[in-house]
LOZADREN-835514 format. One record per residue (C-alpha): residue number from 1; residue in three letters; x, z negated, y. Coordinates in steps of 0.5 Angstrom, whole numbers, padded with zeros to 4 digits, m for minus. Layout:
<sites>
> NUM	ALA	X	Z	Y
...
</sites>
This chain:
<sites>
> 1	UNK	m0052	0000	m0012
> 2	UNK	m0048	0001	m0017
> 3	UNK	m0045	m0004	m0023
> 4	UNK	m0039	m0006	m0023
> 5	UNK	m0037	m0004	m0030
> 6	UNK	m0038	0003	m0027
> 7	UNK	m0034	0002	m0021
> 8	UNK	m0027	m0001	m0024
> 9	UNK	m0028	0005	m0028
> 10	UNK	m0028	0010	m0024
> 11	UNK	m0022	0006	m0020
> 12	UNK	m0018	0005	m0026
> 13	UNK	m0018	0013	m0028
> 14	UNK	m0017	0015	m0021
> 15	UNK	m0012	0011	m0019
> 16	UNK	m0009	0012	m0026
> 17	UNK	m0008	0004	m0027
> 18	UNK	m0005	0005	m0036
> 19	UNK	0000	0009	m0033
> 20	UNK	0003	0002	m0029
> 21	UNK	0004	m0002	m0035
> 22	UNK	0010	m0005	m0034
> 23	UNK	0008	m0007	m0025
> 24	UNK	0009	m0014	m0024
> 25	UNK	0002	m0014	m0021
> 26	UNK	m0004	m0014	m0026
> 27	UNK	m0007	m0008	m0024
> 28	UNK	m0014	m0006	m0024
> 29	UNK	m0020	m0012	m0025
> 30	UNK	m0017	m0018	m0023
> 31	UNK	m0023	m0023	m0023
> 32	UNK	m0030	m0022	m0025
> 33	UNK	m0036	m0024	m0021
> 34	UNK	m0044	m0021	m0021
> 35	UNK	m0045	m0014	m0025
> 36	UNK	m0048	m0011	m0019
> 37	UNK	m0044	m0008	m0013
> 38	UNK	m0048	m0007	m0007
> 39	UNK	m0042	m0008	m0002
> 40	UNK	m0035	m0007	m0002
> 41	UNK	m0029	m0009	0003
> 42	UNK	m0023	m0006	0003
> 43	UNK	m0016	m0009	0004
> 44	UNK	m0008	m0010	0004
> 45	UNK	m0008	m0017	0002
> 46	UNK	m0011	m0022	m0003
> 47	UNK	m0012	m0029	0002
> 48	UNK	m0017	m0034	0003
> 49	UNK	m0019	m0031	0010
> 50	UNK	m0021	m0025	0006
> 51	UNK	m0024	m0028	0001
> 52	UNK	m0028	m0032	0006
> 53	UNK	m0029	m0027	0011
> 54	UNK	m0032	m0022	0005
> 55	UNK	m0037	m0028	0003
> 56	UNK	m0039	m0028	0010
> 57	UNK	m0040	m0021	0010
> 58	UNK	m0045	m0022	0003
> 59	UNK	m0040	m0017	0000
> 60	UNK	m0040	m0017	m0008
> 61	UNK	m0033	m0013	m0009
> 62	UNK	m0026	m0013	m0006
> 63	UNK	m0021	m0008	m0007
> 64	UNK	m0013	m0010	m0005
> 65	UNK	m0007	m0007	m0005
> 66	UNK	m0004	m0014	m0006
> 67	UNK	m0008	m0018	m0012
> 68	UNK	m0007	m0025	m0014
> 69	UNK	m0005	m0023	m0021
> 70	UNK	0003	m0022	m0021
> 71	UNK	0006	m0022	m0029
> 72	UNK	0005	m0029	m0032
> 73	UNK	0002	m0032	m0025
> 74	UNK	m0005	m0036	m0026
> 75	UNK	m0003	m0039	m0033
> 76	UNK	m0006	m0045	m0030
> 77	UNK	m0011	m0045	m0024
> 78	UNK	m0008	m0050	m0019
> 79	UNK	m0008	m0052	m0011
> 80	UNK	m0008	m0045	m0007
> 81	UNK	m0010	m0041	m0013
> 82	UNK	m0015	m0046	m0014
> 83	UNK	m0018	m0045	m0008
> 84	UNK	m0018	m0038	m0007
> 85	UNK	m0021	m0037	m0014
> 86	UNK	m0027	m0042	m0013
> 87	UNK	m0028	m0038	m0007
> 88	UNK	m0029	m0032	m0011
> 89	UNK	m0033	m0036	m0016
> 90	UNK	m0038	m0039	m0012
> 91	UNK	m0040	m0032	m0008
> 92	UNK	m0039	m0028	m0014
> 93	UNK	m0035	m0023	m0012
> 94	UNK	m0030	m0019	m0016
> 95	UNK	m0023	m0017	m0015
> 96	UNK	m0020	m0011	m0016
> 97	UNK	m0013	m0010	m0015
> 98	UNK	m0008	m0004	m0015
> 99	UNK	m0001	m0004	m0013
> 100	UNK	0004	0001	m0015
> 101	UNK	m0001	0006	m0018
> 102	UNK	m0003	0006	m0009
> 103	UNK	0004	0007	m0007
> 104	UNK	0006	0012	m0012
> 105	UNK	m0001	0016	m0013
> 106	UNK	0000	0024	m0010
> 107	UNK	m0007	0024	m0007
> 108	UNK	m0009	0017	m0004
> 109	UNK	m0003	0014	m0004
> 110	UNK	0001	0011	0001
> 111	UNK	0007	0015	0001
> 112	UNK	0003	0022	0000
> 113	UNK	m0001	0020	0006
> 114	UNK	0005	0018	0010
> 115	UNK	0008	0025	0008
> 116	UNK	0001	0028	0011
> 117	UNK	0002	0025	0017
> 118	UNK	0009	0027	0019
> 119	UNK	0007	0034	0016
> 120	UNK	0012	0034	0011
> 121	UNK	0014	0040	0008
> 122	UNK	0013	0042	0000
> 123	UNK	0013	0033	0000
> 124	UNK	0016	0031	m0008
> 125	UNK	0016	0025	m0011
> 126	UNK	0023	0020	m0011
> 127	UNK	0025	0013	m0010
> 128	UNK	0025	0010	m0018
> 129	UNK	0022	0003	m0017
> 130	UNK	0021	0000	m0024
> 131	UNK	0021	0006	m0028
> 132	UNK	0017	0009	m0023
> 133	UNK	0018	0014	m0016
> 134	UNK	0014	0012	m0012
> 135	UNK	0016	0014	m0005
> 136	UNK	0014	0023	m0003
> 137	UNK	0021	0026	0002
> 138	UNK	0021	0033	0004
> 139	UNK	0023	0037	0011
> 140	UNK	0020	0036	0018
> 141	UNK	0016	0042	0020
> 142	UNK	0021	0042	0027
> 143	UNK	0027	0037	0028
> 144	UNK	0025	0030	0032
> 145	UNK	0028	0025	0034
> 146	UNK	0027	0017	0030
> 147	UNK	0024	0015	0037
> 148	UNK	0018	0021	0036
> 149	UNK	0017	0021	0029
> 150	UNK	0015	0013	0030
> 151	UNK	0011	0015	0036
> 152	UNK	0007	0020	0031
> 153	UNK	0006	0014	0026
> 154	UNK	0005	0009	0031
> 155	UNK	m0001	0013	0033
> 156	UNK	m0004	0016	0026
> 157	UNK	m0003	0009	0022
> 158	UNK	m0010	0005	0023
> 159	UNK	m0008	m0001	0024
> 160	UNK	m0004	m0003	0030
> 161	UNK	0003	m0007	0031
> 162	UNK	0010	m0007	0032
> 163	UNK	0015	m0002	0029
> 164	UNK	0023	m0003	0029
> 165	UNK	0029	0002	0028
> 166	UNK	0035	0001	0025
> 167	UNK	0040	0007	0028
> 168	UNK	0040	0011	0033
> 169	UNK	0033	0012	0036
> 170	UNK	0035	0018	0039
> 171	UNK	0038	0021	0032
> 172	UNK	0035	0028	0030
> 173	UNK	0032	0029	0024
> 174	UNK	0029	0034	0019
> 175	UNK	0028	0031	0012
> 176	UNK	0025	0025	0011
> 177	UNK	0023	0020	0006
> 178	UNK	0017	0015	0005
> 179	UNK	0016	0008	0002
> 180	UNK	0012	0004	0004
> 181	UNK	0012	m0004	0005
> 182	UNK	0019	m0006	0002
> 183	UNK	0022	0000	0001
> 184	UNK	0028	m0001	0003
> 185	UNK	0031	m0004	m0002
> 186	UNK	0039	m0003	m0003
> 187	UNK	0038	0001	m0010
> 188	UNK	0034	0007	m0006
> 189	UNK	0040	0008	m0002
> 190	UNK	0043	0012	m0006
> 191	UNK	0038	0016	m0008
> 192	UNK	0037	0017	m0001
> 193	UNK	0045	0019	0000
> 194	UNK	0044	0025	m0005
> 195	UNK	0037	0028	m0003
> 196	UNK	0041	0028	0004
> 197	UNK	0035	0024	0007
> 198	UNK	0036	0023	0015
> 199	UNK	0031	0018	0015
> 200	UNK	0028	0013	0012
> 201	UNK	0020	0010	0013
> 202	UNK	0019	0004	0010
> 203	UNK	0014	m0002	0012
> 204	UNK	0020	m0007	0013
> 205	UNK	0028	m0008	0013
> 206	UNK	0031	m0013	0009
> 207	UNK	0038	m0016	0011
> 208	UNK	0041	m0014	0004
> 209	UNK	0039	m0006	0005
> 210	UNK	0043	m0006	0012
> 211	UNK	0050	m0004	0010
> 212	UNK	0047	0001	0004
> 213	UNK	0044	0004	0010
> 214	UNK	0049	0004	0015
> 215	UNK	0054	0008	0009
> 216	UNK	0048	0012	0006
> 217	UNK	0047	0015	0014
> 218	UNK	0040	0014	0013
> 219	UNK	0036	0012	0020
> 220	UNK	0031	0007	0017
> 221	UNK	0024	0007	0022
> 222	UNK	0020	0001	0019
> 223	UNK	0013	0002	0021
> 224	UNK	0011	m0006	0019
> 225	UNK	0009	m0008	0012
> 226	UNK	0002	m0008	0012
> 227	UNK	0001	m0002	0017
> 228	UNK	0005	0002	0012
> 229	UNK	0001	0000	0007
> 230	UNK	m0007	0001	0010
> 231	UNK	m0007	0009	0009
> 232	UNK	m0009	0008	0002
> 233	UNK	m0013	0003	0002
> 234	UNK	m0017	0006	0007
> 235	UNK	m0017	0013	0002
> 236	UNK	m0020	0009	m0004
> 237	UNK	m0025	0007	0000
> 238	UNK	m0028	0013	0003
> 239	UNK	m0028	0016	m0005
> 240	UNK	m0031	0010	m0007
> 241	UNK	m0036	0011	m0001
> 242	UNK	m0037	0019	m0003
> 243	UNK	m0038	0017	m0011
> 244	UNK	m0042	0010	m0010
> 245	UNK	m0049	0009	m0006
> 246	UNK	m0046	0002	m0004
> 247	UNK	m0044	0000	0003
> 248	UNK	m0036	0000	0005
> 249	UNK	m0033	m0004	0010
> 250	UNK	m0024	m0004	0011
> 251	UNK	m0023	m0010	0014
> 252	UNK	m0017	m0010	0018
> 253	UNK	m0013	m0017	0017
> 254	UNK	m0006	m0016	0020
> 255	UNK	0001	m0020	0018
> 256	UNK	0004	m0017	0024
> 257	UNK	0010	m0016	0018
</sites>
């Protein structure tokens, strides 16, 4: 068993929550349940389905990448939000969310881990988003095709699902950047172009990014928004398991997107 305040304080420090004050997500403890934690579950997205599953498993604590409190949201707790909060309250479950801190972390963040899966050499931060560099870029150990990289990541990622390639699957690439989730935002392609990055590994490609990618000459490998944001969640779970005498479990609730 661990105290909620100790688990939350550990996560606040390990994920450098205080650095990301301008993030749209209200990172950190978002809902306070009981004061003791016997079982913690870890997932990508907050949802009623997640909260129900956590309650069925007698969990006391939930860690997610996408929480329920964003900006000025929850000023009024109505409708679907009310159902979510009621589920947490009825079962004394605490909820902790970490958005950009988990994208950007140099050791246990999604993008650092994607870079590690690809064995990128000398990975360095890039991908400015909301004044933070949240991605990592570097050189592959040897030239490979976009399709080959897709297969490598497909086998390495925790969850199963489809992937999509924008551009020629047989194109040979060397310099790769990783920005999980919605990392194919239009502004990033100027940075990709300036850095000479051949391929962007992300979660999802967007319509508005199509021409930017084409003009920048950047291939885009979309591994799925959900799938691309499982690595950091799993890594946080491993660290919590090592630091506290509590039961932990990763809940795989894929969206297929």
